[in-house]
N, C-alpha and C positions, 0 to 999 in steps of 0.2 A: 741202772734201775734195780733196787733190792726189793724182792718180794720175800714174804716168809718162807721159811726153809719148807720144801717139799716133803712130804712123808714117804718114809721107806717104801719099798713095792710090795711087801707083804701086808702091812697097813692099809695101802689104796685098795688092796681087793676087798679088804672087808668096808672099806668107806663107799666102795662102789654099789653095795646093798642100802645104804643109807639115803635117805631123801636130804635136800639141802635143808630143810627145816629143822630134821633131827641132828644135823651136824652143827649148825648154828646153834641150836638149843644147849647141846652138849659142849660145844666150844665155850659158850657164856657160862654156863654152869659150873663145870669143873676142869676140862678139858680143852685149854685155849689153845694148844699146837693143833687141834682137829680144824682152826680156822684156814690151816693151808691146804685143806681140801677144797675150800670154797674157792680160794685164790687159784687152786689148780684147775678147776672146772670152769671159770669165768674168765681167766686172765686173757686169752685170745681173743675170745668174742669181744670184751671190753675193749681191746686195744684197736680192733677193727672200727668199732662205734665210734670210740674217742678221735679217732684220726680223720673218720667223715666228718664230724662236727668242727675239730679244731684246724684241720689241715695243715699240722705241724706233728712230727714224729715225737718230739721231746716233750712237748706241752701235753699229747696224748698219754704219754706214759706218766707224766706227774698227776695227770686227773684220774688216771685208772688206780694209783698208788693213793691218792686221795679217798677216791670213791671206796676203796677196800676200807680203810681207816674208819670212814663214816659208817659203813656197813657194821663194821665191829662194835663201834662205838654206839649206835642207834639200834644195834640188833635186838635188845631186850623190848624195845618198842614195837617190833614186828608181830603182828597177830594174823594168823592165817584165817582168811574168810573166804567166801565163795566166791569165785572169779578173779582172785588175787592171790597169787603166789609169791614165794620168795623172789623168784625169778623177776617178776614183774617190779616188785618192790626194790629190789637191787639194782636193776636197769633204771628206775627212775631216779635214784641217788646218782647214778653215774651221769645220765643226761644233765641233771641238774648242776653236778659238779662241773661238767664240761661247759655248759651255758655261763655258768658263773665265771669260769675261767675266760671264756672267750669274750665276754663284757668286761673283764677286768684289763684285758689286753687290747683292747679296742675303746678304750675310755676316750680317745680323741674325737671318736664319732659321736655324734649326739644320739644316733639310734640306727638300727639296722634297716637295711632295704627291704621291700616287700619278697623279694626273692631269698635274700638271706633268712627272712623271719620264717618262710615255708621251709627251707633246708632243716633249719634248726629243729622245727617241730617233727617233720617226716622226712628225716634223714635217711639216705639210700640205706636199705635195710640188707642185710648180708644173709638172712634166711626169712623165711616165710613167716616164722615165729616172731621175729625182731619187728618186722612190718605190722603184724597184728598189735603187739604190744605198743608200738609208738603211736599207732592210730587210736587205740582204745584210750590211751592217755590223754591224748587230744580231746578226743570226743566226750572224755569223762569230766575235763575241765570246760570243754564249751558247753556242757548242757547246766552248767553251774552259773554262767555269765548271764546278764541281762540280755533281751532279745536282740537290742539294737546292736550290741557288741558281737553278739555269737552270729549273726546274721552276716555282719561284715567279714570275720574271720572265716566263716562257713564258705561263703563264696570265694574268699582269696585261696584258703590252702585246701579244701576239698573240693570245690569244683575249677580251680587253677584260674580264675578269673585275674587280671593285673588292676593297678590302680586306674588305668585309662577306661577300660571296660565298665567299671562300677561307676567313675565320675559320669560317663556317658549314660548309664541306665538311670541313673539318680539325678541327672541335669545338675551336677555341681561341679566345682572345678577339681583337677587332680590334687591341689595342694589340700582341699577340704577332705578327700577320702585319705591322703597320707596322714593328717592330723588326726583324723578319726582312727586310722590303723595305730599310730603312735599309743593313742589313749588305751585303744582294744589290747595292744601289747602288754602295757602296763597291769591292766585288769586281770589278763591272762596270766602273767607271772604272778601275781598276788595270789590268785585262787589255786594255781598249781604249786605254789610252796606251802600252802596250809594243808594241803593233800598229803605232804610227805611226813 
């Protein structure tokens, strides 16, 4: 795996005082070599997150590399707003990249199981902050979905109910719930991609 060259130690000390947003702005404006500091700050955490989603070290490394490229290319679109930092924006790009790679590598299957859907949204966090971001992203998209769809996803992902429990609650078959879940995933994915 070849990441951008890491900056010399003396330069890194100066970079430590700058926020991610400032470094990104300077890298895009006139100093592209500064993007190496962003890579240095996020590489290890991104790899951990990608490995949890993809369960394959090589694919995780590829996804992280692709995510950094997307962050650099889309960097001009990033706008700091209340409640959304560069970090949360960068993690969204990483997670979307991993999920796209996961789907591409799993084309033989028609859809994810409910358990895998839960995992891909609320992947095992490595820090309390990552748990907060993943949950915030999920809840943000959930709030934009129609109530029937959001209710199903809320019960499965947030409350931890499975297809059988929901089928029994609603007096329908498990296959009906799975069909609804499949449609809900598509609606969720569409909204989530629009938010990036």
